[in-house]
N, C-alpha and C positions, 0 to 999 in steps of 0.2 A: 794836723792831718786827720785826727779823729773827728774834728768838727766837720770837715769836708765829707768824710765817710758817713757820718750820721745824717748829714743833709742829703746825700745821695740816697740813702736808705729811706729817708722820710719822703723822697720823691719816687719811691718804688723802683729804684735802679739797683740791680743786683751787683754786689761787689765781692761775691765769693762766699763760700760757706764759713769763712773765718769771721765775717762781719766787720764791725768797726774796731779793728785791733791796733789802730794808730800807725800802721805800716803801709807805705805806698808800694804795694806789690803789683803783680801783673793783673790780678782780678780788679783791684781798685782802678788801675789804669784803664782797663776795658770799661769799667763803670763810668769813668770821667768822659771817655769818648762817646759812650752811649747817651750820657746826659747832654753833651754838646750837640749830638745829632737830634735828640728829642726836642731841644729848644732852639735849634737853628743858630748855634753860636759859632759859626765859622768853620774852619777846618777841623775835621774829625780824624785826621791822620796821626795826630800826636796828643798824648794825654796831659797837656799842659793846663794848669788852672790859672788862666790869665784874668785880667780885670773884668772882662765881660762874663766869663764863667763864674767867677767869684761873686760878681754883682747879682747874677741870676740866683745863685745859691742863697745869698743874703736876702734877696727879694722873696723867695719862696719860704724862707724861714725867718722872716722879719719879726714875727711874734715870739721868737725863741723856739728852740728845738724841744719837742716833747721827749720824755724819757723813752729810750728804745726798749722794746721787750727783749727778754733774754734770747728769744728766737724770733726773727722777723721773717714772715712768709710773704713772698711777692707773687702775685697772680698775674700771668700774662695771657692776654686775650688777642683774638685776631679774626679776620674774615667777616667783618661786620657787613650786614646786608639788610635790605628793606624791600618792600613791595613784592613783585613777582620773583625776585631773586632768592627769596627764602625757601628753604626746604620745609617738609612737614614739621609741625602742623600749619605752617604758613604765617605770613604777616598781614595778609589782607583780610578785611572784614567782609561779611556778606553784603549784597547790594542794599539790604534794608537796615544796615547799621552804619554808624559813624565811627571813625577812628582809624587805627593802623597799628603797625608793630615794627619790631626790630629783632634781629637775630644775630648771634655771634658765637664763636667757639671759645671755650676755655682750653688754651693750648698747653700750658704747663704751670707748675708751681715750683718756685725755688725757695730755699731756706738759707738764711744768713744769720750767723751768731753762734757763740760757743755752746749754747744750751740746746741747739737744734738736734733732732734725732739723726743718727748716722745714716739712716735710709728713710725715704718717704714712702716706701712700699707699704701698702695697706692703709695709709692715712685716708680719712674720709673728708670730703669737701661738701659742706652743706650751705644752704642759703636761707636767709630770712628776708622777706619782702614786705614792705608796708606801702600804702598808697593813700594820698589825700583824696578829697572829693571835689577837686577843682572843676571838673565837668559833670561828673555824676558818681554817686557812691557805688562802687563795685567791689567784689571780693578780690583779695590779692591773688596773684598767680600761684598755681600749685608748683612746688619745687621738690626736687628729689635729692639723692645722695650720689656723689661721685667718689670712686676709689682710685687712688693714685698708684702708679707703678714705682719701681725703684728710682727712676729718673725724674719723677714728679709729673709725668704725663697721665692724663685720665685713661684708665683702662677702657678700651673700646671707643675712646673719643667722648667729647662732651659738648653739647650745643644748648645754648639758652635762647628761649624765645619769650619776648615780652610783648604782649598785645593788649591794647585797650579798644574794646568794641562795645558799643551800647546801641540799643534799638532806636531808630528814628522816632518811633511812636511815643517814646518817653520824653521827647523834647517838644517845646513850643517853637516850631520852625520859624515863625514870624519873628519871635524874639531873638532867636539865634542869628537870623540874617541881620538884624539891627546891631546886635552885639559884635558879630563878625568872627569871634573866636573864643575858645576857652582853653585853659591849660591844666593838665593833670600831671602830678609828679609821683613816680615810684622810687623808693629807696631800696637798693639792693645791698645787703650785707653778706659777705662771703666769709665762712669760717673754715679753717683748716685744722683738723684734729681738735675741734672745739675752741680754737683761738681765732678771734676776729682778725682777718687778714686784709680785707679790702672793703671799701664802701663806695658805691657808685650811685649816681642820680640819673634816672631815665625820665625825660620830659616829653610829654605828648602835647603838641600844640595843634588842636583841631580847628581847622579853618572852615567857616561856613560861607559858601558862595552860591549864588544863583546859577543854574545850569539847566537849560531846557532839555538836555539829553539825559539827565540824571533822575532817579526816582524822586517824586515829590518836587522836581525841579530844583533840587538842592544837592550840591556836592559838599561833603563834609569829611574830607580826608585829613589824616594827621601827619604833621611833620615831627619826626621823632629824633631826639638827640640824646646822647649818653656821655656823661662826664664823670 
């Protein structure tokens, strides 16, 4: 049972504050049903670990399970949006720039493990972001600090916006039309109380297309994905 619990935690599925204790309690049962829903493994009404569920756990942990930290933090996100659906500072670039953006909320942080603090109140969430120069060398986004309340929710809410915008004048537009696209990747690392809790990849695929209605007759919007 502890192997199943460790695999669930490795997939960022919360199984209760007790963590991988080797007991199939109600929190682990909820975790199994959440895992089945996450990976579309049939009925989620019962917390059974059947062949499909066990097969998916083995698939995700085929390289072996890494050692669990004494306290595993799980960060839950939601409300992902792009384009005009984003709130300030927005996801759209100005008409003289190429690119785009993505926005999402940090909903809550949960802690699982015997060494976790009894309360998350006052813990700080910070981010480190690095970016490659797949399209153009740009500075990484500016990040801030979030403080959690006792239930693990950000005090006052928390929204992340990642945007890649670069001026058209820095590009050889003829070359870009021939190439057709470029891809730039940002890596987001989230720390809770100074401990690495989550790593995500944000990929900007900028597509260059001729468009008589666009500035310089070129449309160069980004398709943004996060995983």
